[in-house]
C-alpha positions as CSV (number, residue, x, y, z in Angstrom):
1,M,22.5,6.2,-9.1
2,D,24.7,4.0,-7.0
3,E,26.2,0.8,-8.3
4,I,26.4,-2.4,-6.3
5,Q,28.5,-5.4,-6.7
6,T,26.4,-8.5,-7.2
7,V,26.9,-11.8,-5.6
8,G,25.8,-14.8,-7.7
9,D,27.0,-16.5,-10.8
10,D,29.0,-13.5,-12.0
11,H,30.9,-12.0,-9.0
12,N,32.2,-9.2,-11.3
13,A,28.8,-8.0,-12.5
14,V,27.7,-4.5,-11.4
15,E,24.1,-3.5,-11.2
16,Q,22.4,-0.1,-10.9
17,L,20.6,0.5,-7.7
18,G,17.4,2.3,-8.5
19,R,16.4,3.1,-5.0
20,G,17.0,2.0,-1.5
21,I,20.1,0.9,0.4
22,P,21.8,-2.4,-0.3
23,E,21.3,-4.9,2.5
24,G,24.3,-5.0,4.8
25,E,25.4,-1.5,4.2
26,P,26.2,0.6,7.3
27,G,23.0,2.1,8.5
28,S,20.8,0.0,6.4
29,S,19.0,-1.6,9.4
30,T,18.4,1.9,10.8
31,W,16.9,3.1,7.5
32,F,14.8,-0.1,7.3
33,N,13.4,0.6,10.8
34,I,12.5,4.2,9.8
35,F,10.9,3.0,6.6
36,I,8.8,0.2,8.1
37,D,7.8,2.4,11.0
38,T,5.7,4.5,8.5
39,L,3.5,1.4,7.8
40,L,3.2,0.5,11.5
41,V,2.1,4.1,12.3
42,L,-0.7,3.8,9.7
43,L,-1.7,0.4,11.1
44,T,-1.9,1.7,14.7
45,R,-4.5,4.2,13.6
46,V,-6.9,1.5,12.6
47,P,-10.0,1.5,15.0
48,S,-10.0,-1.4,17.5
49,S,-13.4,-2.4,16.2
50,V,-11.6,-3.6,13.0
51,L,-8.6,-5.3,14.6
52,Y,-8.7,-8.7,16.3
53,I,-5.4,-8.0,18.0
54,P,-2.9,-5.2,17.6
55,T,-0.6,-5.6,14.5
56,N,2.5,-7.6,15.3
57,C,5.8,-7.1,13.6
58,F,9.1,-8.9,13.8
59,A,12.0,-7.8,11.5
60,D,10.4,-7.6,8.0
61,D,7.3,-9.7,8.8
62,V,4.1,-8.0,9.6
63,R,1.1,-10.0,10.8
64,L,-2.3,-8.5,10.1
65,M,-5.4,-9.9,11.9
66,A,-8.9,-8.7,11.8
67,K,-12.2,-9.6,13.4
68,E,-13.9,-10.1,10.1
69,R,-13.0,-10.5,6.4
70,V,-13.9,-6.9,5.6
71,G,-11.5,-5.7,8.3
72,L,-8.7,-7.7,6.9
73,Q,-9.4,-6.2,3.5
74,Y,-9.3,-2.8,5.1
75,L,-5.8,-3.6,6.5
76,L,-4.6,-5.0,3.2
77,G,-5.8,-1.8,1.6
78,I,-3.7,0.3,3.9
79,R,-0.7,-2.0,3.2
80,T,-1.2,-1.8,-0.5
81,S,-1.5,2.0,-0.5
82,W,1.7,2.2,1.6
83,A,3.5,-0.1,-0.8
84,Q,2.4,2.0,-3.8
85,I,3.6,5.2,-2.2
86,Y,7.1,3.7,-1.7
87,G,7.2,1.9,-5.1
88,I,7.1,-1.6,-3.6
89,H,5.6,-4.1,-6.0
């Protein structure tokens, strides 16, 4: 595992990086775009009868809107399954 230098109260502390790429590392924005794209691809496959408007995304913010509560629950289920696959809690 990689080690990263922490910034905070103890500037000399080193933490283990369990997964991912530290923010600010070269290429981290490219890897983030590849990563988040997997969620957006799943959301674009949702039937238009469920969505109120297409899913919107800006940076790391994703807006989910549905015509009815059950549709929103469906979208959240997709997001939750995606997060579990990638170990996001």
